[in-house]
N, C-alpha and C positions, 0 to 999 in steps of 0.2 A: 718364163722370164722377160725384162724389159730389152726390146731393140735395144740397139747403140742408135737411133732416131730417137725410140721414146723416149732415153737417157738423154741426149739432149735437147730439145723440149722441155721435159721437167726444170731441168737445170737452168735452161737460158731464158725459160716462157714462163716456166708453173706450171705448167698444162700441156695435155696431149689430149689426140682422137681418135679414138679407131672405128669406123665405118662398119656399117654390119655387124658389130657385136653380138648382138641378140635379134630373134627374127619377129616377124610382125605376130606372129601367132601367139607368142611368147606375152609383147607386149599387149596383146588384146587381153590378154589372159588375166594378166593383172592388171588391168582398166574396168573389166569384169568381174576382177573379185572386191576391188577397192568402191565400187558402185555398188555391190552387193551387202560390204559392211556400213558404207553413208545410211544407207537404205534399211537396214535393221536396226540401225543407231537411231533414226529418227522416228522409227518406230516404238522406243524404247526398250529396244533388245539388248543383249549384254553383249558386248566382243570383247574377249579378253584382252588384256595388253594396249590396246590401242587407243591413242588418242585423237577428236578429233575437232578440228579448229573451224570454225567457219568463218567466212568472208567478211572483213569488216566495215568494205562501201556494201550500201544494200545495193540490189542486183535484183531490179524491180522485174525483170522477164525472166525470174528465176520460176521454175514451175518443181522439177526433180529435185530429190532430197540433196541430189549429188552437185546441183546448180547450186547450191547457196555456201558449200564449202569449199574453204581453202585449200586445207593441207591436210592429209591423215597421216599422225605419225605411230612410233615403234610397231612397225609395219613386219622387222626384222626375222621375228619369230613365227611366220604366219605364209603357212602353203608357199604360191609360187615363189613370194618374197623372200624366203629364206633357202628354198631350191638355189635362187640367183644368187645370193650373199656367200654361198658357201661352193660356188662351183671353184673347180679347181687352174683355171685358164684365170679368173678372176684372182683368185690369190695369190697362183703368182706376178701377176704384175704388181701389186700392193707389198707384198714380201720386196719384191728388187727394191720398193722406197725407203720402207720404214722395217724392215728385220721379216723374222721368218715367225715370229710369235705374234698374234693380230685379232684384237677385238672388232665386235663391228657394236659401235656403242649407240647410235642415233641415225632413224630412218624417215625418210618421209614422204607422203605420193602427194603432188603438187596437183591441184586440178587446173587454174587457172583457165577459169572458165570466160567467157565471153565479158566485155568489160570490166575486166579485174585491172588492178593497177598493178604494174610494175612493182620490181621490189628493189628498194635505194641502195646507191654505194657502198658494201659493206665486205670484212676480210671475217669467214668464220670463224677464226683462231679469238678473235671480238665475243664471241659466246662459248668459247671452251677455254675457261680456267683449268687447265691442264698442267703436271707439271711435267708432261714429256711434251716436243712441238718435231715436226708439224702432224697434223691430221689429215686424211688425205679422204678426198669426195671425190666419188664417182657418178655423173648425172646420167640415166639410163633416156633418153627421148623414146616416153612411148608415143607421141605421135608429132608432127613434123614441128619444126622450131622456125617459125621464120619472122623477119622483121613485123609484119603484119598481126601476127599471135601474140609476140611478146618475147622473142628469142633472148638470151641470154647474149652477157656484152662484158668482155674483161681488156686487163689491163696484161697486155703481156709484160714479164718480168718484175711487176708488182710483187710476187709474192719473194723475192730479198727485200723488202720494207720489211721496217718491226709491224707491229699492230699498232694502227693509228687511233687516237680519239675517236670516238663515235659519237654524234650529236643527235637530237630527235630530228625525224625526218622533216624536209620543208613540205610534205606535202600529210597533214594530218590524217588523211585518211589511208596511208599506209597500212600495211597489214600487224596485226597485234604483234607485238616485240622487236619490230625492225627499229634501228637505229640505223644513222648515215654516217658516214665518211664527211666530211666538209673542209677537208686540209689539203688535200690534194687533187692536182692536176691530172683529168681524166682524156686528155684530149688525143691520146694514143690506144685509147680503147678499140677493142675491133669486135664485130658482131661474132655469133656462133651460130649457122647455121645449120640444121641436123635434121636427119629422117628418121625414122621409126627403127629403133632398133640401134642407132649409135650411141658412143657411148664415150665422154666428157670426163677426162682423167685428171684432177686441178687439188693443188697445194693449200692450203689453207688459211697461207695470208694473200695468196692470191684476190685482187679486189674485184669484184663482178658486180652487177644487177642485172636486172632486166626489163623491159620495158613493158607500157600497156597489151592488152588482149585490145586489139581492134578489129578482131575479125569477127566470123559470127560465129565459131565453134573452137573448142578447148583447145591451149595448148600444154597438153599432159606431161607429165614428167614424176620421176622416181628416181631418187636419191638415197643413197648409204654414202655411212661417212667413217673410217677406222684409223685404228690406236695402236700403238706397240701396246702387247700385252704387258700388265701391272701397271697403267697409266692411271695416277691417283686423279678425281674428279675435284677440283674445289670451287664447285660452284657453291656448296652450302656454307663455306667460309667467308665466301665473298660477296654472297647475296644476301644470305642467312634463310636461306631451301634449296630441297634440296633439285634437281632440275626433271619438274612431269613429266621430258619427252628425252632425256638420256637412260637407256638401260642396257649395259653390258654385256655382250655375249659374244663366249669363246669360238673363232673361227677357223683356226688355223695354232697347232703347237708344235714345237717339234718331234714328238714323240710321234702324232700324227702323220707327219711327213714320211720320217721315220719308215712307220709301219706300211705304208704307201709303196716304198718303193720294193 
């Protein structure tokens, strides 16, 4: 379960980091699998369930199929990604925050190839018109996250804010779908530097962004989002269509945890 320090950081800051949560072999397996998916997709092959999103900003240096891709969604039913999301130690952490019955509803692999733009300041709950809150995000560094390659920046304590209005991003080349918080002072933001296998656990109201990748390599990460079981997704009512990336999958139920004892 959550340690006393993790509980304090969650309550006060809206996030905490677990260093070395996954080993580098697992990170490599995730990267290899998602490269395999993008190359199959580029050949016109069928990949069950997943959604592949290209970069909006043109990359003249891209050669391999994965170098044209920004994100791959809906991976939490696939191979190594499913195994990770069902790990007992991970679910023990999540249940300590949102309760014993949990669904994983969103997953995304972020390539962030060289030259890719960062994400504008936002709160994930802006994109989650659900009847329950908060949701919990877990951000696994698959490669190093540095200042040069576009690490995350977060505003500690901003999870205590309501969901702010989000407007059009200041930079029109920003990735598809992103909106930007324009009415908040981000001067207290801190950078989140990570090594492969480090895990960031964060509140869905936490304000965060990332910067551009100015390095010669990628800044890869895998992200899953969790919500209490029984959460109702209001995307259809708010937007007039169902979310193309949300996919609610039960990952823990009370009966499962009782039988495991």
